[in-house]
C-alpha positions in Angstrom: -50.7 37.0 0.3 -53.2 35.3 2.4 -56.1 37.8 2.4 -58.3 36.7 5.2 -59.1 34.5 8.1 -62.6 34.5 9.6 -63.8 32.6 12.8 -67.4 31.6 13.1 -69.3 29.8 15.9 -70.2 26.2 15.0 -73.8 25.2 14.5 -75.0 21.7 13.7 -77.0 20.6 10.6 -76.5 20.9 6.9 -77.9 23.1 4.1 -81.0 21.4 2.8 -80.9 20.1 -0.7 -83.5 22.6 -2.0 -81.4 25.5 -0.7 -78.0 24.1 -1.8 -79.3 23.7 -5.3 -80.2 27.3 -5.4 -76.9 28.3 -4.0 -75.1 26.5 -6.8 -77.2 28.3 -9.4 -76.8 31.7 -7.8 -73.1 31.4 -7.0 -72.3 30.4 -10.5 -74.3 33.3 -12.0 -72.7 35.9 -9.7 -69.2 34.5 -10.4 -69.9 34.7 -14.2 -71.2 38.3 -13.8 -68.2 39.4 -11.8 -65.7 37.7 -14.2 -67.4 39.4 -17.1 -67.2 42.8 -15.5 -63.9 42.6 -13.6 -62.1 39.7 -15.3 -61.2 36.3 -13.8 -58.4 37.9 -11.8 -61.0 40.3 -10.4 -63.1 37.4 -9.2 -60.1 35.8 -7.5 -59.3 39.1 -5.7 -62.8 39.3 -4.4 -63.3 35.6 -3.4 -60.0 35.8 -1.5 -61.1 38.9 0.4 -63.0 38.2 3.7 -65.3 41.1 3.4 -66.5 40.2 -0.1 -66.6 36.4 0.6 -68.8 37.0 3.7 -71.2 39.2 1.7 -71.1 36.7 -1.2 -72.1 33.8 1.2 -74.9 35.9 2.5 -76.2 36.8 -0.9 -76.4 33.1 -2.0 -78.4 32.1 1.1 -76.5 32.2 4.4 -77.1 34.2 7.6 -74.0 36.4 8.2 -72.8 34.2 11.2 -74.0 30.8 10.0 -71.8 27.8 10.6 -70.8 26.0 7.4 -70.5 29.2 5.4 -67.0 28.4 4.1 -67.5 24.8 3.2 -70.9 25.1 1.7 -70.2 28.3 -0.3 -67.0 26.8 -1.7 -68.8 23.5 -2.4 -71.6 25.3 -4.3 -69.1 27.4 -6.2 -67.1 24.3 -7.2 -70.1 22.6 -8.7 -71.3 25.8 -10.4 -67.9 26.5 -12.0 -67.6 22.9 -13.2 -70.8 23.5 -15.2 -70.1 27.0 -16.3 -66.9 27.2 -18.3 -65.7 30.7 -17.5 -62.0 29.9 -17.2 -62.1 29.5 -13.4 -61.9 26.1 -11.6 -62.2 25.0 -8.0 -60.2 22.0 -6.7 -60.4 20.4 -3.2 -63.1 21.0 -0.6 -64.0 19.6 2.8 -62.4 16.5 4.4 -61.6 13.8 1.9 -62.3 16.2 -1.0 -59.4 18.3 0.2 -57.0 15.4 -0.4 -58.0 15.3 -4.1 -56.8 18.9 -4.8 -53.5 17.8 -6.3 -55.1 15.3 -8.7 -57.8 17.7 -9.6 -55.3 20.4 -10.5 -53.4 17.8 -12.6 -56.6 17.0 -14.5 -57.2 20.7 -15.4 -55.5 20.3 -18.7 -53.0 23.2 -18.1 -49.4 23.1 -19.1 -47.1 20.9 -17.0 -45.2 23.9 -15.6 -48.4 25.7 -14.5 -49.7 22.5 -13.0 -46.5 22.0 -11.0 -46.6 25.6 -9.7 -50.3 25.4 -8.7 -49.7 22.1 -6.9 -46.8 23.6 -5.0 -49.0 26.6 -4.0 -51.7 24.3 -2.8 -49.4 22.2 -0.7 -47.5 25.2 0.8 -50.6 27.2 1.7 -52.0 24.2 3.6 -48.7 23.4 5.2 -48.1 27.0 6.4 -51.5 27.2 8.0 -51.1 23.9 9.7 -47.5 24.1 10.7 -46.0 27.6 10.6 -49.0 29.3 12.1 -49.7 27.2 15.2 -52.9 28.8 16.5 -54.8 25.7 17.7 -56.9 25.3 14.5 -56.6 22.0 12.5 -57.3 22.3 8.8 -60.2 20.3 7.5 -61.2 22.3 4.4 -59.0 23.4 1.5 -60.5 24.9 -1.6 -58.0 25.9 -4.4 -59.5 28.3 -7.0 -57.4 29.0 -10.1 -57.6 30.4 -13.6 -56.2 29.1 -16.9 -53.4 31.6 -16.7 -52.2 30.1 -13.4 -53.4 32.8 -11.0 -54.9 31.3 -7.8 -56.7 31.9 -4.5 -57.1 29.6 -1.5 -60.0 29.5 0.9 -59.3 27.0 3.7 -60.6 26.5 7.2 -59.4 25.1 10.5 -61.3 24.0 13.6 -60.8 23.9 17.3 -63.4 23.0 20.0 -65.5 26.0 19.6 -64.8 27.9 16.4 -63.9 27.5 12.8 -61.1 29.8 11.4 -60.9 30.8 7.8 -57.6 31.3 5.9 -57.6 33.1 2.6 -54.7 33.5 0.1 -54.2 35.4 -3.2 -51.4 34.6 -5.6 -50.9 38.2 -6.8 -49.7 39.3 -3.3 -47.6 36.3 -2.3 -44.0 37.6 -1.8 -43.1 34.3 -0.2 -45.1 31.5 1.6 -43.3 32.2 4.9 -43.0 36.0 4.5 -46.1 37.5 6.2 -48.6 36.0 3.7 -51.6 37.3 5.8 -53.4 40.4 4.6 -56.5 40.1 6.7 -57.3 37.8 9.6 -60.7 37.7 11.2 -61.5 35.9 14.5 -63.7 36.4 17.4 -61.3 34.7 19.7 -57.5 35.2 20.1 -55.1 32.3 20.9 -52.7 32.9 23.7 -49.1 32.0 22.8 -49.8 31.2 19.1 -46.6 30.6 17.2 -46.4 32.6 14.0 -43.3 31.7 12.1 -44.4 33.8 9.1 -44.2 37.1 11.0 -41.4 39.6 10.4 -40.6 39.2 14.1 -39.7 35.5 13.4 -37.2 36.3 10.6 -34.2 35.7 12.9 -35.7 32.4 14.2 -36.3 31.4 10.6 -32.6 32.0 9.7 -31.3 30.1 12.8 -33.7 27.2 12.2 -32.2 26.8 8.7 -28.7 27.1 10.1 -29.4 24.5 12.7 -30.7 22.0 10.1 -27.8 22.7 7.7 -25.3 21.9 10.5 -24.5 18.3 11.3 -27.4 16.5 13.0 -25.2 15.6 16.0 -24.7 19.3 16.7 -28.5 19.8 16.8 -29.1 16.7 18.9 -26.8 18.0 21.6 -29.5 20.4 22.7 -31.6 17.4 23.7 -28.6 15.5 25.3 -29.9 15.9 28.8 -33.2 16.4 30.5 -34.1 20.1 30.5 -36.9 22.0 32.3 -38.2 25.5 31.6 -36.3 26.7 34.6 -33.0 26.1 32.7 -33.9 28.9 30.3 -34.4 32.6 30.7 -37.4 32.9 28.3 -39.7 35.9 28.5 -42.6 34.2 26.8 -42.9 30.5 26.2 -46.1 28.7 25.4 -45.7 24.9 25.4 -48.2 22.2 24.1 -49.4 19.5 26.5 -46.5 17.4 25.5 -43.3 18.2 23.7 -40.0 16.2 23.2 -37.4 17.9 25.4 -34.7 15.2 25.5 -32.9 13.0 23.1 -34.5 9.9 24.4 -38.0 11.2 23.3 -36.9 11.8 19.7 -37.9 8.8 17.7 -35.9 7.2 14.9 -38.1 9.0 12.3 -37.2 12.4 13.7 -33.5 11.7 13.7 -33.6 10.3 10.1 -35.4 13.4 9.0 -32.6 15.6 10.5 -30.1 13.6 8.5 -32.0 14.0 5.3 -32.5 17.7 5.8 -28.8 18.1 6.5 -28.0 16.3 3.2 -30.5 18.5 1.3 -29.0 21.7 2.7 -32.1 24.0 2.3 -31.3 27.5 1.0 -34.0 29.3 3.0 -36.8 28.8 5.4 -39.4 28.2 2.7 -37.3 25.3 1.3 -37.0 23.9 4.9 -40.8 24.1 5.5 -41.5 22.5 2.1 -39.5 19.3 3.0 -41.6 16.2 3.4 -41.6 15.4 7.1 -41.2 18.9 8.3 -44.3 19.2 10.4 -45.5 21.3 13.4 -43.5 19.5 16.0 -40.1 20.0 14.2 -40.9 23.6 13.3 -41.8 24.4 16.9 -38.7 22.5 18.2 -36.4 24.5 16.0 -38.2 27.8 17.0 -37.7 26.9 20.6 -34.0 26.2 20.2 -33.6 29.5 18.3 -35.4 31.3 21.1 -34.0 29.6 24.2 -30.4 29.0 23.1 -29.7 31.8 20.6 -32.1 34.5 21.7 -33.8 34.7 18.3 -37.4 35.0 19.6 -40.1 34.1 17.1 -43.5 35.7 17.2 -45.8 34.3 19.9 -48.6 36.6 18.9 -51.8 35.4 17.2 -51.9 37.0 13.8 -55.6 37.9 14.1 -56.5 41.4 12.8 -60.2 41.3 12.2 -63.4 40.3 13.8 -66.6 39.8 11.7 -66.6 40.7 8.1 -66.4 44.5 8.2 -65.1 45.4 11.6 -66.9 46.3 14.9 -69.1 49.3 15.5 -67.2 49.8 18.7 -63.9 49.9 16.9 -62.7 46.5 18.2 -60.6 45.0 17.0 -60.6 47.6 14.2 -63.0 50.3 13.0 -65.5 49.6 10.3 -64.0 50.4 6.9 -66.9 52.0 5.2 -65.2 52.2 1.8 -64.4 48.5 1.8 -67.8 47.7 3.2 -69.6 49.8 0.5 -67.4 48.4 -2.3 -68.2 44.8 -1.4 -71.9 45.5 -1.4 -71.8 47.6 -4.5 -69.9 44.9 -6.5 -72.3 42.2 -5.4 -75.4 44.3 -6.2 -74.1 44.9 -9.7 -73.3 41.2 -10.1 -76.7 40.2 -8.9 -78.4 42.6 -11.2 -76.4 41.2 -14.2 -76.7 37.5 -13.1 -78.6 35.2 -15.4 -81.1 34.1 -12.8 -84.8 34.5 -12.3 -86.4 37.6 -10.7 -87.3 35.7 -7.5 -83.7 34.6 -6.9 -82.4 38.1 -7.8 -84.8 39.8 -5.3 -84.0 37.2 -2.6 -80.3 37.8 -2.9 -80.7 41.6 -2.7 -82.9 41.2 0.3 -80.3 39.0 2.1 -77.7 41.7 1.3 -79.9 44.3 2.9 -80.1 42.2 6.0 -76.3 41.8 6.0 -75.9 45.5 5.8 -78.3 46.2 8.6 
């Protein structure tokens, strides 16, 4: 289950080299201490939780609302865990580094079956956040954290013009990649008309999307056989992008060829359909619109945001502060810092930053 999404305002600049070097050392020491105390799976549960991740970032050197928290924290952790062999590895990263995730998983030395499963999880978590949850954020960072036993967590991030949105997953809680994988989503801004094809409300639209593709391509194309406008449909809620193909003439040869290949494949369920190469945001949206407009199977047009900030708002918006979770995050980090193999200066600095985070 994806365990968190956090949106942060964007600020320019980079972490200075002297600070980043200390982040590498402290993040590795904390990770080792947490893994020793709570196990490798325990570390994955924490790094995939938005509360703990935010506090962890602050402890290693960030202000609570700093831009670059996700990318720099994951980058520092990746370097640290490549040096400290504690049975946890990080693949991927920001930009071009994210495209190396698959090859880095392959180079992990795990059994072929585990490698294949981890690679599938990496691809699907990124595809779902880019294509099935159409919230206006384009992914540019994908960190895949995994253990030798094949358990994994994902920390990835998307960006729009003003904010970066964090998406977090945990393998233990994934019932299905398109079956409400979110556990906690944090964002200061909500997106009007966001399409969420992973929501329970979208289950009928998922089923009809699969049925449409499993039918002959000619039957699907007939829905685009003439120019249609929004006035043709009785749709209670429809949010359209700036441009969307609404007639057959606007469907290019690649789209039509994909429909034929998908028909030949005959996907068993929506996850199989989404996993097909070539099934991107445009086709997922088009099938959702047909399911809605023609068959009345309305998908979820609600932004799956649940949280703002790391531990809720003092005013109760968008949810009350969870004191138990808040205290647990801080307590675990305090214990880890106390046990971390770092100097007294670094230890005191981390505790001081945690105090600032709490206050």
